[in-house]
Structures are given as structure tokens and as C-alpha cells.
C-alpha positions in Angstrom: 0.0 0.0 0.0 1.2 3.5 -0.7 1.3 6.2 2.0 -2.2 6.2 3.5 -2.1 10.0 4.1 -1.5 10.5 0.4 -4.3 8.1 -0.5 -6.8 10.0 1.7 -5.4 13.4 0.7 -4.6 14.5 4.2 -1.5 15.9 5.9 0.6 13.6 8.1 -0.4 15.6 11.2 -4.2 15.4 10.4 -6.6 14.8 13.3 -8.8 11.7 13.4 -11.8 14.0 12.5 -10.0 15.3 9.4 -9.1 11.7 8.4 -12.8 10.6 8.9 -14.0 13.6 6.8 -11.6 12.9 4.0 -12.5 9.2 4.1 -16.3 10.0 3.8 -15.7 12.3 0.8 -13.7 9.7 -1.0 -16.1 6.9 -0.2 -18.9 9.0 -1.7 -16.9 9.5 -4.8 -15.6 6.0 -5.3 -18.2 3.7 -3.8 -18.8 0.9 -6.4 -22.6 1.0 -6.0 -22.6 4.4 -7.8 -21.2 2.8 -11.0 -23.9 0.2 -11.6 -22.9 -1.8 -14.7 -20.3 0.8 -15.8 -16.9 -0.8 -16.8 -15.3 1.5 -14.3 -16.9 -0.3 -11.4 -14.0 -2.7 -11.1 -11.6 0.2 -10.8 -13.8 1.9 -8.3 -13.9 -1.3 -6.2 -10.1 -1.4 -6.2 -9.8 2.3 -5.3 -12.3 1.8 -2.5 -10.3 -1.2 -1.1 -7.2 1.1 -1.2 -9.1 3.9 0.6 -10.5 1.5 3.2 -7.0 0.0 3.9 -5.5 3.5 4.3 -8.3 4.6 6.6 -8.0 1.4 8.7 -4.2 1.8 9.0 -4.5 5.4 10.2 -7.4 4.9 12.6 -5.9 1.9 14.5 -4.5 3.6 17.5 -3.2 6.9 16.4 -2.8 8.5 12.9 1.0 8.0 13.3 0.4 4.2 13.5 1.3 4.0 9.9 4.9 5.0 10.6 5.4 2.2 13.1 4.4 -0.4 10.5 6.7 -1.4 7.7 6.7 1.3 5.1 5.6 -0.2 1.8 7.3 2.5 -0.3 10.7 1.9 1.4 10.2 -1.8 0.9 9.4 -1.3 -2.7 12.5 0.8 -3.2 14.6 -1.9 -1.6 13.0 -4.5 -3.9 13.6 -2.3 -7.0 17.3 -2.1 -5.9 17.4 -5.9 -5.6 16.0 -6.3 -9.0 18.4 -3.8 -10.6 21.3 -5.6 -8.9 20.1 -9.0 -10.2 19.1 -10.3 -6.7 15.8 -11.7 -7.9 15.4 -14.3 -5.2 15.8 -11.7 -2.5 13.4 -9.4 -4.2 10.8 -12.2 -4.5 11.3 -13.2 -0.9 10.6 -9.6 0.2 7.6 -9.3 -2.0 6.1 -12.5 -0.6 6.2 -10.9 2.9 4.0 -8.0 1.8 0.4 -8.5 2.6 -1.2 -6.0 0.2 -0.9 -7.0 -3.4 -1.4 -3.6 -5.0 -0.3 -2.4 -8.5 3.3 -1.8 -7.5 3.5 -5.2 -5.9 2.2 -6.9 -9.1 4.6 -4.8 -11.2 7.7 -5.7 -9.2 6.7 -9.4 -9.0 6.2 -9.4 -12.7 9.7 -7.9 -13.2 11.2 -10.6 -10.9 9.4 -13.3 -12.9 10.4 -11.9 -16.2 14.1 -11.6 -15.2 14.0 -15.2 -13.9 12.6 -16.3 -17.3 9.1 -17.2 -16.2 7.3 -15.2 -18.9 3.8 -16.6 -18.5 3.8 -15.7 -14.8 5.4 -12.3 -15.5 2.7 -11.6 -18.1 -0.1 -12.2 -15.5 1.5 -10.0 -12.9 2.2 -7.2 -15.3 -1.3 -7.4 -16.7 -2.6 -7.1 -13.1 -0.4 -4.1 -12.4 -1.8 -2.4 -15.5 -5.4 -3.3 -14.6 -4.9 -1.9 -11.0 -3.2 1.3 -12.2 -3.9 1.8 -15.9 -2.3 5.3 -16.0 1.1 4.1 -14.9 3.4 4.4 -18.0 6.2 2.3 -16.4 3.8 -0.6 -15.9 2.4 -0.2 -19.4 5.8 -0.2 -21.0 6.9 -3.3 -19.2 3.7 -5.1 -20.1 3.9 -4.0 -23.8 7.6 -5.1 -23.9 6.7 -8.6 -22.7 3.6 -8.8 -25.0 5.8 -7.8 -28.0 8.5 -10.3 -27.0 5.9 -13.1 -26.7 4.3 -12.1 -30.0 7.7 -12.1 -31.7 8.4 -15.5 -30.4 5.0 -16.8 -31.5 5.3 -15.3 -34.9 8.8 -16.7 -35.3 7.6 -20.2 -34.2 4.5 -20.2 -36.3 6.2 -18.6 -39.2 8.8 -21.3 -39.2 6.2 -24.0 -38.7 4.3 -22.7 -41.7 7.4 -22.9 -43.8 8.0 -26.5 -42.6 4.4 -27.3 -43.6 5.2 -26.2 -47.2 8.4 -28.2 -47.2 6.6 -31.2 -45.8 4.0 -31.0 -48.6 6.8 -30.9 -51.2 8.6 -33.8 -49.6 5.4 -35.8 -49.5 4.8 -35.2 -53.2 8.3 -36.3 -54.1 8.0 -39.4 -52.0 4.6 -40.2 -53.6 6.1 -39.6 -57.1 8.9 -42.0 -56.3 6.5 -44.7 -55.1 4.3 -44.2 -58.2 7.4 -44.6 -60.4 8.4 -47.8 -58.6 4.9 -49.1 -59.4 5.1 -48.1 -63.0 3.2 -44.9 -62.8 4.1 -41.2 -62.7 2.6 -38.7 -60.3 4.7 -35.7 -61.3 5.7 -35.7 -64.9 8.6 -33.3 -65.2 11.0 -35.2 -67.6 
């Protein structure tokens, strides 16, 4: 989870009343019931979950309770550093200890999986990251890179296979012609 103060749009020294007021305003704006069958309903549900988690983390005890918990943003920066340094197992281990699987979590897990060579798994994580935060260009770039990489592989594989099918057809015709000639016939009369 990101900084709950930022999510609720309040200052870090906000009182409980200010936090409650900000929560109510956001809940009115993002409550999924307002969206009916609108395709944005899924995004609203995710946003509402994020708002609820932020509110809960700030209201347990005191508003400063968030700072006594593990800070997700500093964990995420450590994980990014691990990924950049090629320490994918450490990064994955740290990600597995994080309870909230938000967009950043999915992105980082996708990057770990991609660097470890698990492209199907990476594809799913990056797709989730883009779904949870469709406006994040970093997530979109990584997802598009992986999609294009997969498409290139598939086109190469199927393109080669298509050429083999043509070759197989020719080889089959030549074999049939040889069999026919052995039996006194001629399937392909070229000479």
C-alpha cells in the first residue's frame, strides 16, 4: 500500500476527524454502488479497497500508527534495488512478505518473474499491475515489452512452422512420385 495519508489526501499531522472527513468524501466519490454496470466499477472497487486500507491503518490507535508499521514505499525501493542488482530471489522473498498485493507489488513481482525467465507468470503479474493502475506508464511499457516479446516468439515459431508445412508438402509429393514410379506410374511428370 502507498502512503495512506496520500491516498486519503490529508497531511501527516491530520486529526482523526480530518481523516474521517476525507474518508467519507472519497467513499462518496468511489463507492462501487454508484457505478452500476459501468466498466469503471472494477476500478472503483479497487480504489475503495485502497481507501479502506488507508483509513484502517490510520485509525488503528493513532494516525501515526502507519509509521510504526513497515513502510511499503521503502520496501518497494529496496525491492527495486534488488531487481536492478540482479538479486531476484531476495526481491521475490521480500515481495512474498508484503500482505497488500497492489499495482506496484504486481509490477515488481512481474519484473522478478520476467528476469527469472518465467514469462507466463510475468505476463499475468504485469497485466494485473496495468489493470490496477492503468495510467502508470512504467507498468504499461513493461507489459507491452513482454507482450511484443511473446508475439515475436510466437510469430517466429508459427512462421517457421508454416514454412515447414510447405516443405513437408513438397517432400510428401516427391515421395509419392517415387512410389508411383516404382509401381510403373508417374505422379509428377517433369521429364
